[in-house]
N, C-alpha and C positions, 0 to 999 in steps of 0.2 A: 834521196830520205822517201821511204813511204808515208801514207798518210797515217800510219798508226805511230809511226816513230815521229813525225812531226806532231804528234797529238791533236791534228785537226781532222779527228774521225768522229761521228757520233754512236759508233759501234760500242757495245757494253764491254768489261773489263771478264764478265761470263758468259759471254754470247755465243761462246762458241758450242754449248749444248742446246741453241735456240736455233728454230726453223724459220722464225718470222720476227721482227724489231719489234720493242714495245709499242703499244697502244700511247699514244700523247697523251691522253687521257691518264691512264696508270703513270704514265713520267709523271704529270702535275701534282697529282694526290702521293707519289712515294718520294719527291723528292726531299732534301733537307738542305740543301745550298741556300735558302733564302734566310737561315737563321744559323745553321752551324759554320758561316763561313767566319764567326766570331771563333771558330778554334784554330784557326790557320797560323798562329805562331807556336801554337802549341803543337801544333802537326809538323811542321816544319822542324822544329827543333827534335822532335821524336825522329822525322827524315832523319836529319845530321846522324844523330846518335846511331842509328840502326844501321846506315851507310860504315860507319867509320867501324862497327863490329863486323862486317858483313867484309870491310876488310883485311880485318885482325885474321880470320877464320878462312881467308883465304879464296872470299866467293867473288871480289870485285879483285882488278887491279890498282896500283895507285893512280892510273890516268883515269880510270872509272869513278876513281872516289873524287877526284878533282872537279871531275865532270859535273858529276851529280853535287857536291856543295857548292859548284858555282851557278850550275843550274837553280838550287833551292834559294841562293842569295838572289838570284834576279827574280823567282817567284815572289818568295820577301816583299819584295823589292813594289813588285805589282801591288800585293794587297794594302801594304803600308800606303803607297799612295794613290790607291782607289782605282787604280786602270786595269784589274785583274779580269777578263772575261769571264761572264760568268753562262754558263751552258746547262738547262736541266738536264739534261742526257747523260750530263755528268754525274747527276745525282748528286753527291755529298761534298763536302770539304776534302774529303782523303782522296776521291775520285779526280778533283780540279788541280790539286796542289800535284799529283804523277801526272798528269797530263802536261800541262806546262812545264814539267822538269824534261819528262820526254821531246818537249816542243825546244824547252833550252839545252840539252844533254845528249839527245839523241838515243842511240841503243842503250847507252849505259844508262840512263833513265829506265829502259823496260827493265831491270836490275833490283829497283829500292824494294819491290813488292815482295822480295823472296825472304822465306822463311817468318811469314808476317801478313796477318788476315786482318779485314776492317774491324774484325770482331775485338781484338787486343790495340787497333790502332786507335781505335775509338774510346775505349778505356783509358789507356794512357791519355790521351789527349785533353780528358774528362779529370782524369787526377791532376795531372799537370794544370787546368785552368782553375779546380779548386782551390789546390794550394796557391798558388798565385792570388787570387781573389779573395780566400779567405785572410789571408795575412796582409792583404790590402785593405781587405774592411775590420780588421784589428783596428790597425794602423788609423782607421778614421775612428774609431770608437775611443780611440786614444785622443785624439785631437779633441772629441767632446766631452771625456772625462777628464782633459785640461780645462779645460770651462766651467764644468762642475766642481772642482776641486778650489778651484780661484775663488769662484763664486761663495763657496765653504767658507774661505780663510775671511772673506772681505763680509759673510753675514754672519761670523761665527756665534756672537754676543746676540744677537738679534733675536728678541723672545717670539714667538708664533704659537700658536693654538695648533695643537694637533689632533688629527682626527681618527676615527675608527666610525664606519658607516656613514660617514660624512658629516659626521654630527661633532663636535668639541669634545676629546679627551681629555687630554694631557698636555699642560705648556712644555715646547721643545724649544728647539733655539733654530736659526735660521743654517747654523755646522750643520746643526743633526740633522735636520732635513735635504740638504745636498748632499750631506756622506751618504744618508738613505740611496740616494741614485748614484751617487760613486760606488756602491755596493753593487748595487743591480748592473750597472753597465762594465765595471770589472770581472766580472762573470760572465758578460755576453762577450766580451775581449777574449779570455780566457776560453770559452768555448770555441770561438771562430779559431783560435789559434790550434786546438785539441781536434777539430776539423780538418785543419791542412794538414797535421802530422798524421792522422787518420788516412788521407788522401794518398800520402808519400811514399807510396810502393811502384815499380814497374811493373805491369802484366804482361809488356813484351814478351814474346816469345810462350806465352799459352797459344798463339797460332789461333785459329776456329773454334777450338773449344781443345784440342790433344795436344797442345804442341806441334814438334816438328820432328824427324828425321835429322835434321841440319844442323853440326855440330856450333851451336849457336852461342855467345856470351850474355846471359842474360844478367847477371851481377856487372858487367863489364857497361853495360848501355844502363841498368838503372843508378854505377855510380857517376855518370857525367852528366846523368840529367837531374844530378843530386838527389836522390831518393834513396830513401832509409834503409830498402830491400825492396825485392822482389816476391810479387805474390807466391802462393805454394800447391795454386791448385787452378790448372786454368779452363776447367767444367765451371769452377766457381768465379775464377776472377770475369770472364768475359760476362757474364752476367749480372756480376755485383755492380750492385748503386748503393750500397750500404753506405758509404762516403758522401755520398750526394743524399742523402737521408740527413747523415750528419751535420752538412753544410746547413740544408733547409733547418732541418732542427733550429740550427746557432740562428739563424736568422728570423725564423718563427719566434723564438723566446724573447729577439733583440725587439722583435717591433711588437711583443706586448707589450714591453717594459716602456717603448716608444709613445705606446698607443696612450696607456694610461697616465703618462705623464703629460700629451697634450689636455689630455679629457681633464685631468685638474688645472689648469692653468686656463684652458676652457672656463670653467667653472669659475675659479679664483679671479681671472678678469673680469668678470661680469659686475655692475653696479652692485650688486647685492653681495657682493663676497668682495670684490674691489681692494682685494691683495697684492695683486700681481698685475704688474701694466706693462706693455711692449711697446716699442718705438712705432713709430706710424711708418720706418720705411720696409716693417714686415707686419704690416697690415691693409685691409683692404677696405673699400666701401659699396656703397650699397647704391644701385642706379634708379633709387628711388626717392630714398629716406636720407636726408642729406647728412643725419646726426649722427651717423652709424659710421663704426669702426668695428671692422670685424677680424679676426684671429681666423683666416682663412688657411693659414702655413697648419696650425696646430689641428684645425679640422679635417683638412688634407690628411695628416699622420694618421690619426687615428682612424681613416676612412681608408688608407692605402695600404695597414695594416694588412687588410682581409684578403689583399692579393697575394701575399706573402702568404698566409694559414691558406689560400687554398692551393699555391704550388704547392706546399708541402703536401696536403690532403691528395692532391691528382698526383704524386709521385709514390706515395703511398698508395694510391688505386689501383697506379697502373703496374705496380711490383707485385700485387698481392696474388695476383693466380698465374703467374708467369712460373709454367717448368724451366728445370734446366734443359740450355741453356742460354746462348742468345737467341733474343727474336727481336720481332722487327719494333716489337709494341714500344724498345729501349730508346729508339729515335724519338718518341713522344718524350723524353726526360728533360730535351734540351731546352725548351722555348721554358718548360718550367723554372729550371735552373736561371734563365737570363731576368725572366721577367722577376722572381722573387729577389735575385739580386740589384738590379738597379732598382728596383721600390726600395729597399732595405738601406740602400745607398744614398738615395735624396730622402727620404726622410730622416737618417744620422746627419746629413748636410742641413736641412732645415732647424731641426732640433739645435742643433748646434748654434745657429746662428740667432734663437732663439734665448737659448740661455746667456749667449752674450751679450742679445741686447735689453733682457727683462731688469727692472727692478721691483726691489718692494715696495707696497704701498705703505711705508712706516707709519707715517699718520694713521691711517686708515687700521693697521695691525694695533694700533698700541688703543685706539677707541675699542675696537675685539676684544683687545684683553679687559679692561675697564669695566666690563657686564659679564663675566665667566661662572663657571662652576669649576673650571680646571685642576681647584687641589682636593676636589674631595677627596681621589684616591690618598694621598697625603696624609691626608686629617684620618681618613681610618688607617693608612697601616703607622701612624704616631698613635691611636688609641690601642692599637695593639704592643707597642713599645708599654705605653700605660698597664699595660694585663691586662688587655679584655680582646677575648676569640673574635679572631678576624669574622666569621662571619655575622657574630653581633656587632663588630664595628663597623661592618658593609650596610647593614640597618639602622644606626643609630645615625650615621652620616648621610643616609638617604632623607632621614627624617630632619635634620640639621640643613641639606639643599632644599627640602622643601620650605622650611621656614623662610631662608636668606629669599628663597624666590615669593615668597606670600609680599615680604618687605622690602621688594625690587632691589636690592645690594645683592654683590658678588660677595663671595666665601670671604675673604680677605677681609673683608669691613664688618664682617660678626664680630661683637665684641665677646668675651670670657662669660659675660653673664646669657649671651643668647646659646652661645656651646653647652653653658652645665645645666641647661633646662632638659638636656639630652642624654649629659653622663657627667656625674661629678670625676669622671679620673679625668678632664683637662686641668694641668695644672696652674698659677697664676703666671697670666700673662702672655699664656697659651697662642692667644689669638692675635698678640702684637708680632709674634715671629713666623705667620701665614705670609708668602711671598711669592709671585709666581716666579721671580729671579732664582730666587733662595731653594726651588723646588726641583728648577732646574736643576743647576749648582748641587745639590744633594744627590744627584744620581750618577754616581762620580766611580761606577762599576764599570767591567768592559761592555761595551756595548750600550753604555747611556749616554745621556746628551748632555753633560757637563762639561765647558768649554775645554777644559783641558784637557779632558777624556778624546773629544771632538777633535781637537786639536792635533794630536798624538795619532790619531787613525787616521789623519789627513796625511798627515807626513809622513805615515806607514806606506800609503799608497803614491803618494808622490813618489818616493824613494822607488817604490818598486817599478814604475812606469816613467820615470824621466831620474835615473841614477844620478846622471850625469850633470844636473840641473839643479840650483838651490831653489826652495822656495820661497820667495821672500818678493813676490809680487808687487809692483809699482801699483801706484793710480793709475794709470793708463792701461796696464794688464788687465785690471779688474772692473770698468770704466766705461 
């Protein structure tokens, strides 16, 4: 067996055109095996399907196919076991797989690259990777959604202040509050699944950019790999990274939602707000101040979201000036992809723990609700019912709020006499009807916070995600 057949040679697969070896500094600068080895499973899966196709069209014998498939199994075992030899002169994961395949399969391994370029090969690897990881991330978001929905059931009837501009606005319920985040993460889950589907086309057969003269079976390879079809233009396909942008966009929006929620709970867990409490197992302390309990996981979710955004921005910047077709700049897409994915996955995991472990401080919430102006909009809308134009009603209630503030009492403790100072449209005993709970219950329209409305929507989401599981959480599920 020759050096080349054994895979133990330093020469490049493209070395025939060159008169001297590559400078080692160039090799160190251009290698990608240090990070793209993460695509080894996809590279081997694609190679298996490609080899079977070469057999079907008569470019491999049955014996050669067996040698290649057995060799690829051995290469996969090396990667899985962490024993794979890495050599930067072999540049990338594709050549590492091929060199080790030649080591195990001999001359048959030299045929694996027939009708294939590293350009369409890496595009396939990335598409298969995004398909797998987007679906996996969608499942992890579903795990977060499970905890959110259980919390929504547990706190369905708990009254809360709702905020705009971080100022108290209108009363809501705990179920409505968690339902809002359920809607956000449901959209995130759906975006991830769409990203998986967008990636699910096979570019193999595009070659370097213009296909091949050999009688390949692109559709058969795509079918074996579970792809929905094949790409339609090789010139586009080998340089296309739109599917990566779609995935990083989905991760970025997910990170936006995680970061915003983390910020909210950082504020809500302060002594000044005191609405949310996390268990000690999720908090950290101070090296100097003995009293401190810090929500570091929330702060890090908030901070790490920037990594996801920067990866998305970096990929956009990378792609914005590239001409058709493949350019070596595209090597830089993988580290952005991996960093965004790993960061988002860690943040989802921590937020799931936070939702699972949090408790609302119900006594503090009740204290907050005793001194609010949350019913102002209700009073204005009731004046509309009594025949007052809304803009006039808005001004009247503004004066009523100022009156209540001057007396240092909440709106629901005003008397009929107080209200009639500002409008004679208020009927007898109207003041007695003012209630924060009633305010929530009255908003029973679709999308409103009434407990029954919230309960129906939570059940709809649960059935959509976990259709085979009844939603009847026991105390151990929600505490």
